[in-house]
C-alpha positions as CSV (number, residue, x, y, z in Angstrom):
1,M,-77.6,-6.1,21.6
2,R,-76.1,-9.5,20.9
3,K,-76.6,-8.9,17.1
4,G,-74.7,-5.6,17.4
5,I,-71.8,-7.3,19.1
6,I,-71.6,-10.0,16.4
7,A,-71.7,-7.4,13.7
8,A,-68.9,-5.4,15.2
9,I,-66.7,-8.6,15.5
10,G,-67.4,-9.3,11.9
11,I,-66.3,-5.8,10.8
12,V,-63.0,-6.2,12.9
13,M,-62.3,-9.6,11.3
14,A,-62.9,-8.2,7.9
15,L,-60.5,-5.3,8.5
16,L,-57.8,-7.7,9.8
17,V,-58.1,-9.9,6.6
18,V,-57.8,-6.8,4.4
19,G,-54.8,-5.6,6.4
20,V,-53.0,-8.9,6.1
21,T,-53.8,-9.1,2.4
22,G,-52.6,-5.6,1.8
23,C,-49.3,-6.3,3.6
24,G,-48.6,-9.5,1.7
25,D,-45.8,-8.0,-0.3
26,Y,-44.0,-6.9,2.8
27,F,-44.4,-10.0,5.1
28,G,-44.5,-12.6,2.4
29,S,-41.5,-14.6,1.0
30,E,-41.2,-12.3,-2.0
31,E,-39.1,-9.1,-1.8
32,P,-40.6,-5.7,-2.3
33,V,-41.0,-4.5,-5.9
34,M,-38.4,-1.8,-5.4
35,N,-35.7,-4.3,-4.2
36,K,-36.5,-6.5,-7.2
37,D,-35.8,-3.7,-9.6
38,I,-32.5,-2.8,-8.0
39,N,-31.3,-6.4,-7.8
40,S,-32.3,-7.1,-11.4
41,Q,-30.4,-4.0,-12.6
42,Q,-27.3,-5.2,-10.8
43,D,-27.5,-8.6,-12.3
44,I,-27.8,-7.4,-15.8
45,G,-24.6,-7.0,-18.0
46,I,-21.2,-8.5,-18.4
47,W,-18.7,-7.9,-15.5
48,V,-15.0,-8.0,-16.4
49,T,-11.7,-6.9,-14.9
50,G,-9.0,-5.5,-17.1
51,V,-5.3,-5.2,-16.2
52,G,-2.7,-2.8,-17.7
53,K,1.0,-2.9,-16.9
54,V,3.8,-0.5,-17.8
55,S,7.5,-1.3,-17.1
56,V,9.5,1.7,-16.0
57,V,13.1,2.3,-15.2
58,P,13.3,3.9,-11.7
59,D,14.6,7.4,-11.5
60,V,14.8,7.8,-7.7
61,V,16.5,5.7,-4.9
62,I,15.2,5.7,-1.3
63,L,17.8,4.8,1.3
64,N,16.8,3.6,4.7
65,I,19.9,4.4,6.7
66,G,21.0,5.6,10.1
67,A,23.1,5.1,13.1
68,E,22.9,2.9,16.2
69,A,25.1,3.1,19.3
70,Q,25.2,1.5,22.7
71,A,26.8,2.8,25.9
72,E,26.5,2.5,29.7
73,T,24.6,5.8,29.8
74,V,21.9,7.4,27.7
75,A,24.1,10.5,27.1
76,G,27.0,8.4,26.0
77,A,24.9,6.4,23.5
78,Q,23.3,9.6,22.2
79,Q,26.6,11.2,21.6
80,Q,28.0,8.3,19.6
81,A,24.8,8.0,17.5
82,N,24.5,11.7,16.9
83,E,28.1,12.0,15.8
84,A,27.7,9.2,13.4
85,M,24.4,10.6,12.1
86,N,25.8,14.1,11.7
87,A,28.8,12.7,9.7
88,M,26.4,11.0,7.4
89,I,24.3,14.1,6.9
90,T,27.4,15.9,5.9
91,V,28.0,13.3,3.2
92,F,24.4,13.7,1.9
93,D,25.0,17.5,1.7
94,S,28.2,17.0,-0.2
95,H,26.2,14.9,-2.8
96,G,23.7,17.7,-3.3
97,I,20.8,16.0,-1.5
98,D,18.3,18.6,-0.3
99,D,17.2,18.8,3.4
100,K,13.6,18.1,2.2
101,D,14.7,14.7,0.9
102,I,16.0,13.6,4.3
103,Q,13.4,12.6,6.8
104,T,13.7,11.0,10.2
105,Q,11.8,7.7,10.2
106,R,12.7,6.4,13.6
107,Y,14.4,7.6,16.8
108,S,14.5,5.5,19.9
109,I,16.3,5.1,23.2
110,Q,16.0,1.6,24.7
111,P,17.5,0.1,27.9
112,V,19.7,-3.0,27.3
113,R,19.5,-5.8,29.8
114,E,21.4,-9.1,30.2
115,W,20.5,-12.2,32.0
116,R,22.9,-12.7,34.9
117,D,22.7,-14.7,38.0
118,E,19.0,-15.6,37.3
119,Q,18.0,-12.0,36.8
120,Y,18.0,-9.2,34.2
121,I,20.7,-6.7,34.8
122,L,20.7,-3.2,33.2
123,V,24.0,-2.9,31.3
124,G,23.4,0.2,29.2
125,Y,21.3,2.0,26.6
126,R,20.9,1.7,22.9
127,V,20.1,4.8,20.7
128,T,18.8,4.3,17.2
129,N,18.4,7.1,14.6
130,I,17.0,6.0,11.2
131,V,16.3,8.4,8.3
132,T,15.0,8.0,4.8
133,V,17.1,9.7,2.1
134,K,15.8,10.3,-1.4
135,V,18.6,10.2,-4.0
136,R,17.3,11.9,-7.1
137,N,20.5,11.4,-9.1
138,I,20.4,7.6,-9.3
139,D,24.0,7.4,-10.7
140,D,25.2,8.7,-7.4
141,T,23.6,5.9,-5.3
142,E,26.7,3.7,-4.9
143,S,29.0,6.5,-3.9
144,V,26.4,8.0,-1.5
145,I,26.0,4.6,0.3
146,D,29.8,4.0,0.4
147,D,30.6,7.5,1.7
148,A,27.8,7.4,4.3
149,V,28.9,4.0,5.6
150,A,32.5,5.2,5.8
151,A,31.3,8.4,7.7
152,G,29.1,6.5,10.1
153,G,31.7,3.8,10.8
154,D,30.8,0.9,13.0
155,Y,27.6,2.7,14.1
156,T,26.1,2.7,10.6
157,I,22.9,0.8,9.8
158,V,21.6,0.4,6.2
159,N,18.3,-1.4,6.3
160,S,17.3,-1.2,2.6
161,V,17.6,0.4,-0.7
162,S,14.4,1.1,-2.7
163,F,14.1,1.9,-6.3
164,T,11.0,4.0,-7.2
165,V,9.6,6.5,-9.7
166,D,9.3,10.0,-8.5
167,E,6.0,10.7,-10.4
168,P,4.3,7.4,-11.2
169,E,1.1,9.2,-12.1
170,T,2.6,10.1,-15.5
171,Y,2.6,6.4,-16.4
172,Y,-0.9,5.7,-15.3
173,E,-2.4,6.9,-18.5
174,D,-0.7,4.2,-20.6
175,A,-1.5,1.6,-18.1
176,R,-5.2,2.7,-18.1
177,V,-5.4,2.4,-21.9
178,E,-4.1,-1.1,-21.7
179,A,-6.5,-2.0,-18.9
180,M,-9.6,-0.8,-20.7
181,A,-8.5,-2.6,-23.9
182,D,-8.0,-5.8,-21.9
183,A,-11.5,-5.4,-20.3
184,K,-13.2,-4.9,-23.6
185,E,-11.5,-7.9,-25.2
186,K,-12.6,-10.1,-22.3
187,A,-16.2,-8.7,-22.4
188,Q,-16.4,-9.2,-26.2
189,Q,-15.3,-12.8,-25.9
190,L,-17.9,-13.4,-23.2
191,A,-20.6,-11.8,-25.2
192,E,-19.8,-14.0,-28.3
193,L,-19.8,-17.1,-26.1
194,G,-23.1,-16.1,-24.5
195,G,-24.7,-15.3,-27.9
196,V,-25.4,-11.7,-27.0
197,K,-24.3,-8.4,-28.5
198,L,-22.0,-6.3,-26.4
199,G,-23.2,-2.8,-25.4
200,K,-21.7,0.2,-23.8
201,P,-20.0,0.4,-20.4
202,I,-22.5,1.3,-17.7
203,Y,-20.0,1.2,-14.8
204,I,-16.2,1.7,-14.6
205,A,-13.9,1.7,-11.6
206,E,-10.1,1.8,-11.5
207,Y,-7.5,0.7,-9.0
208,S,-3.8,1.6,-9.4
209,S,-1.0,-0.5,-8.0
210,Y,2.7,0.4,-7.7
211,S,5.3,-1.3,-5.5
212,P,8.9,0.0,-5.5
213,T,11.7,-2.6,-5.8
214,I,13.4,-3.0,-2.4
215,V,16.9,-4.4,-2.0
216,Y,17.9,-5.3,1.6
217,Y,21.4,-4.2,2.4
218,D,23.7,-5.8,4.9
219,N,26.6,-3.6,6.0
220,R,27.7,-5.6,9.0
221,A,31.1,-7.2,8.1
222,E,33.2,-9.4,10.3
223,E,35.7,-7.6,12.5
224,G,38.9,-6.8,10.6
225,V,37.2,-7.4,7.2
226,A,36.7,-4.4,4.9
227,I,33.2,-3.8,3.6
228,P,33.3,-4.0,-0.3
229,T,32.1,-1.2,-2.5
230,T,28.5,-1.1,-3.2
231,D,27.1,-2.3,-6.6
232,I,23.6,-1.1,-7.2
233,S,21.5,-2.0,-10.3
234,P,18.0,-0.3,-10.6
235,G,16.6,-2.7,-13.2
236,E,12.9,-2.1,-13.9
237,T,9.8,-1.6,-11.9
238,E,6.2,-2.2,-12.8
239,I,3.2,0.2,-12.6
240,Q,-0.2,-1.6,-12.8
241,M,-3.7,-0.3,-13.4
242,T,-6.8,-2.5,-12.8
243,V,-10.3,-1.5,-14.0
244,Q,-13.6,-3.1,-13.3
245,V,-16.1,-2.6,-16.1
246,V,-19.7,-3.5,-16.5
247,Y,-21.0,-3.7,-20.1
248,N,-24.7,-3.6,-20.9
249,F,-26.3,-5.7,-23.6
250,D,-27.0,-3.9,-26.9
């Protein structure tokens, strides 16, 4: 009986040893074979980033403009702001700007309080109505701004003037060509320095970047001082394309 028990214990110990040995690849310090292959594939090659830039003359202007009024009542502030905004909309229509190119960006009604006698006292309400206006005829920009400011009067707010390109995608192709050429030139130099022969790309990713030029406009003049006419210069804007390329060894 005792011999049978000893033999059973021996069999169990042997199975445990075999189990631990068979699981060595999983519990040991080394990674599984599959992970080794993936990591080694990711580490092979030359990784570079190429940049392509194209300078473009803007063909569209975005105006951030509106009206702001303050009165003792909400209705009074709304009436003043709405009259000023409607007058500006009439100006936009007279310059041939389509309704689809005029979009409300912000409309708010806020209470106005002042600190009096160690407490805040409600003194009125402020109504703000801001729209974005797309001016497609860039030569009309100056007259559009001046006419809109005149129509809105003292209630007018012009936050900014942005110069942009209506369809920047049309310029991405040229920027992409430059970006790939830049990436290949960098990879070729690295290959020569490393003493290897450059192969074909095995991974390509692109990232486009385009930031319109913004000019902040201050239309608040001192009382009794006329606001001068607007002088707008579009200049140039830049469209950038970035590519990340991985080249294999040949």
